[in-house]
N, C-alpha and C positions, 0 to 999 in steps of 0.2 A: 745634082738632086742630092736630096737627105736621103741617107744609107738605108735600107729595112731588113729589120731582125728577122732571122733565118727561123724560121717554125722548130718547134723543140720537137724530136724524136727519138721516144723510149728503144733503148733495146730489148730484145726479147730474148730469153737466155731458157735452157731446156732447163726441168728439175725434176727429179725423182722421188716419188713417195718412198718413203722407205720404212713410213711406220705411223699409225694411229695412236692418239695415246690417252687414256682419261685423267683429267687434271681431280682425281679422288676427292681430294682437301674442298674444290670447286664445287663438284658435283655435290656432296654432303652441306656445306652450306649453304647453296642452291635451293637447295629439297626441303632446309630445313624454315627459309625466308621464304621463299615465293611459292606458301603451299596454293594445291586445285580449290580451295572455296575461297580464295580471294580473286580467281577469277583471271591472273596472270598472264598476258600475252606479249609476245618477243617477236612478232611480227605484223604488217599492214595488215595481211587479207584473213579477215577471222572466218572466211569461208574454205581456205585454201588447206584440208586434211592433210598435204602430203606436209605443208609446213608448222605444220599441228603436230605433225609426228616426228618431225626434225626436233621440235624446239626441245624433248626427250635429251637430247643426244648434245646439248648447249658444251659437255663439261669436257668430248672430243677435240683433241685438236692433231692437224696433221703436219708432220715431219716431211721436210721437202729438203732433198739435195741438190745446189745445182751443179752442172758441171765445171770441175777444173779447167776444163780445157778451152774454158767462153777467152778470147783474146780482151784484153784492156780491162775485163773485169776485176777491182781490188776491191772487196768491200771493206769498211772500214770498220776495228774495232766500235764494238756498241756495247759502252758501259752499262750496267743495271743496278738496281737499288732495291734492296729488303723495302716490303713495305708495311712492315716492325716500327720502323722508324717515322711512318707519316702519320697525321693528323687531317681529322676534318677539318675541309677550308685551307690546303694547304693547293696551291698552285699548279693548275696541270696543264700540259698543250698536247692534244689527241691530232694523228698523223694517218691518215687511212685514202685513197681513193672513191671518193665518191660515184656511183653507177656504175661499180666494177669498170667491162671492159670496154665502155661506152665515152668513147672521147679520153683517153687515158693520159693524151699528149695537154689535152686541157685541165682535166680531176688529180693527177695523180700525185700524190704526198698532199692532196692539201691539210691544210691546220686550223685547228678549233680552241680556242682557250676557256678554259672554266675553272672549276676546283673540286677536290676530293668531295662527294657528298656526302657519301658513306661508307662504312667498310665492315666486314663481317666474316665469320669464320676464322681457321685454324691460320695464323700468319696472316689475317686480311686477304683470304685467298678470293672475295669476292667485293669488288669494288664500285661504288658507283660514282660517277662523272657530270656534271651539268654542261661537258664542255659538248658543244651538239655537233650530232655528227649524223652520218644521211645514209640511207641504201649501199651497199658493197663497201664501206669501210673496218666491217667485219672481218678481223686477222691486222688489223690496224696499230700501232702502239701508242700507248700514252706516256707521256713524258713530265718528270718532274726536269725544271732548269733553276740550277745554280745560278750565283751571284753572278759567275762567270762567264756564264751565258752559256757553260757547255749540260747537253742533254743526259738524263738518265731514265731508260727504259725502266717501268714498273707495270706496265701490264698491254695485255693485248683485248682490243674491239671483241666480244661477243657477240654484243647486240647493240645496234645505235637507235632501237623502238624499245620500250617500254610497255606497256599496258596495262594497267589493273582496272576490270569490270567496265571495258571500254573507255576508259578514259588515259590519254595521253599523258603519261608522267612528268616527260622532258628531259629526262635521266639517259645516260648512256650504261652499260652494263660490260664490264671490262673484268677478267680473270687477271691475278699477280702473274708476274714471271717467276716468280720467288717459287710456287707451286709450281706454275708448270712446269719450269727444267729440275725442278726435284722430283717429276715424276715421269718426263723425259727419262733425267737420269737411271732411275729404277729401270727403265725396261731392257731386260735380258739382251732382249735382241738388237739394241739399238749396241753395247759396249763397242763394237767393233769399230762403229759406223763413228760415232762419236769421237774417238781416236783419234780418228783422221782427220774430222775436222774442227775442234776447239780445243782438244787435248794434246794436239803435237805441240812440240817443243817452242818456243818462244812467244810473241804474242800472241793469248787467247783471244778469239773471235767476240767470245763474250765475254764480259770483265765484270766481276762484282765490285759496285761503288765502294770504301770504305768511308764515306765519309760521316763524321759525326752527326749525331740526333742536332736537329737546328728545331728551332725556337717554335714552339705553337703557337698558333692563332690566341689573337688575345681575349679575355677573358669576357665572354660573354654572357650575359644574362640567364639563367636556369628557367629553363622551359622545361615542363611536365606533360605529362601523357592523362589529358582528364580523360574518364572513362562513363558514362551515363547509362546505365543499362547497354543497348545493341549501339549504342551512337558513340562515337569518340574521335576528340581530337585532341588539338592543346593547350597549352595556357602559361603562362609568364609569371613566375612569383615575383609582385613588386614588392614584399616584405618578404621574411622569415613565416609569417602567418598566412596573407593575402598574396590571392593567384586570382588575374584579370584574367577572362578567356573571354569564346563567344555565346552567346544566350542560344543559338542551336545547337551550341556543343553538351549546354548541362541538358537542354533539350526538356525542360519543365520540370525538372527532378528536384527536389530540394535536399537531398544530397547526393553526390558522387564521388567515384573513388580516383584519387591525386595519384599516379606512378613516378617517381622519380629514377633516373638512371644514372648509377652511383657506382664506378666500377665493375662495367661490362653486368652488374646486378639491378634488378625495380625493387627501391621501395617504396612500399602500399603504405596510404595516409587516406583516410575517409575526410572528404572536405564536404561543409557545409555552403549551400548556394545563398549570399545572404543576400544578393538581387540581381533582377535580369531585367535587361529591358523591356518594354512592352514590344509586340510585333508591328506594332504602327513606328516604332521610334528606326530613322535610321541609320541607328549607331546599334549595330548589333553585337553588346557588350552584357557580361556578366560577372559578378565579386566573388568568389568562393576563400571561404578563411576555413583553415588546416586545423583540425581539431588537435594534431600534433606539430611543433615547430620542427624543423629540420633543420643541423647545422653547416651544412656544404651548401646552402641559398648564395647565388651570387646573385644579390640585387639590383638594378638597373641604375645609371646614371640618365638620368631623360635628357636628351637633347634639345634646343632649341632654336636650332638652325636647320632646314629643310629645304634644299637644293636642289634643283632639276640636275639632273645627268650627276649628282654621286652615286659613288660608290657603297652598295649596302650588300647585306646579308640575310637571308630569311631562314630562324634556326624554328624547326618543328618537327612535326610525327608523320610528315606526308611519307609517300613512297612505301620504303621498308621501316619506316621508324620504329612502326608499333613492337615490329620483333628484332632490334640492335639499337634500339637510344635513336635520339634527334636526328634530320638531315639535316647538312646548310647546301644553301643553292646562293647563289652569285647573281647580280645584277646591277642597276643603276637606277634612280628614281625617275621613272620615265615622264611624271604627270605629278604636282602638287597645287590642288584645286583652293580655292581662298573663296570668301563669301564674306564683304564688307570687312575685308585686311586680316579675316578671322579664318584659317586652316580648319579645311573640314572633310578632306582624304585626300589621302597618298594612294598614287600609281608606281609598280616597280615592275621591272622583266625579271625578275627572279623566276625560276619555275616554282610554282604552289601546287602540290594533288591533294587532293581530297584526305582528311585528318592534318594537314597545318591548318585549320583555321583554329584563330587562337593566338599561334604562333607568333613569334617577337621577328621585327624587321630592326636591323642593328645597323648603324654605320660601322664598311668594314676596319675601317682604322683604331678609330677609337672603343667601339663597342658598345656606344651610348645608343638607348630605346629611342626609336622613330615613332614606332606604333606599332598595330595587333593585326594578324592576318583577317580578315572579313571574310575573302573566298576569291575564286578564279574566275575567269570566264567564260560560262559556256551557249554557243546557241541551242538554242533549243529548236530550229527550223529544222536543222541541219544532225543535229544532234551530236556536236564538235567540242571538247572541250580544250583553251586554250590557256597553257598553265604560264604562258610566261606576261600573261595580262590580268593583273590582280587589283586588288580593292585593300587599303589601307587604310584603319580607324588610325589618327595621327595622336600622339599621349597626349598635345596638348587639349585634345576633348576631355581626358578623365584625370591626368595630373593635378589641376586643382582641386578633387574631389577627395580625392587620394588625401591632400592633405588636411582638407576640410575633416574628412573623417577621423583621420588620425588624430586629431583633436577635440571633436566635440564624440565621438563613439555613438554616431545616428548615424542610420543607415541612409535614412531619408535625404541625406545631401545628394545622395545619386538620382534621385528622381526628377532633378533638371536635365536627365537626358532623354525622358520621356515626354519633354515640352519644348521641342527644336523646330524650330521657324521653319516656313514651308516652306520656304527655297532651300533647305538644309535637305527636306524630304525630296525636293524635286532632282536633287544631283543624285542621292545614293539610290532610288526609282529607279533611274537610267540603267544601273547593274544588275536590278533583280527583275 
């Protein structure tokens, strides 16, 4: 008879709480970014007062000491690395135990893959990743993996859920271990304990990786923040003076403010709205001209292939991007919709939040621009937003029009976007 696999059993070991430590750098960055006016929430139940109160203590961590008398327990060294050498878009793996103590034999050390979506605070104390995590993974690790396959710890999962104004943004909140360890070492009450735990002679249980700075992500198109009164979103600089964004982002205004994030600061430029599609048009597009050109713009190379399953990034000011530069989220092209052999819509699995409208969808490896984010999906009946299903206007819709405008300098070339076929309108109306 075939052999049966023995059930897995995890060993329970006693641990002693020796300290509660506040990560000051994380706390400061958290309070700056996640402001109360934006209605941030880091738990599922918006009616649970206790959970709301606990959210004020997300910067506090417990230090536990495992009994050294447990037979057969030989923890392997855990190499870690500083976040100062990491960049947005860097691949990561999250490891945790969904649902906590519920069926740990089934769920313990579950893995999820994603990228670093954003970094903020001193030494990047706050990390956001699009690696999908579930309740119970709090306290789990986030790792970068070298080409050799060795994993290095970079952060501790603080909250697997982030909600902004009742919209799930699809990102996981993480605290940098560099900042956390710094605060642990500052704690005077732990000095004697730490000497016995990881400062003893021989190989330390936690060792800082000395890996050299790894190459950053590819050159993606410059994406700016577009502000139109109380409305804001993203825009893609398609030339040193032209930005393409969404009609609903410019919000009917003739002028908008374009903010370019450069060297940790925002450069403000006034933009004139040259063209915006009519509300009856299925294509939610607008063209903005900068009054001043900027030198550090990376203009996009337009894609000419659009394959279902291709790996892509969304670059935009969703999530916390308005306060610390654009965020990146990863996914694939889930659908490419054509009408009479013409591409009219793309869909992706990248996490897209409010503020990402008008942002860039790019090929992960080449950086080529595939399209402009139009919206994510919202079920109005149950008031639920689905960030991982979103709608994209392909570059094929407006690329030729940009070329004509460059030659003729006549804004009327974009009027064709208001005269689309009825069938195109039917396709886009489904997402409205």
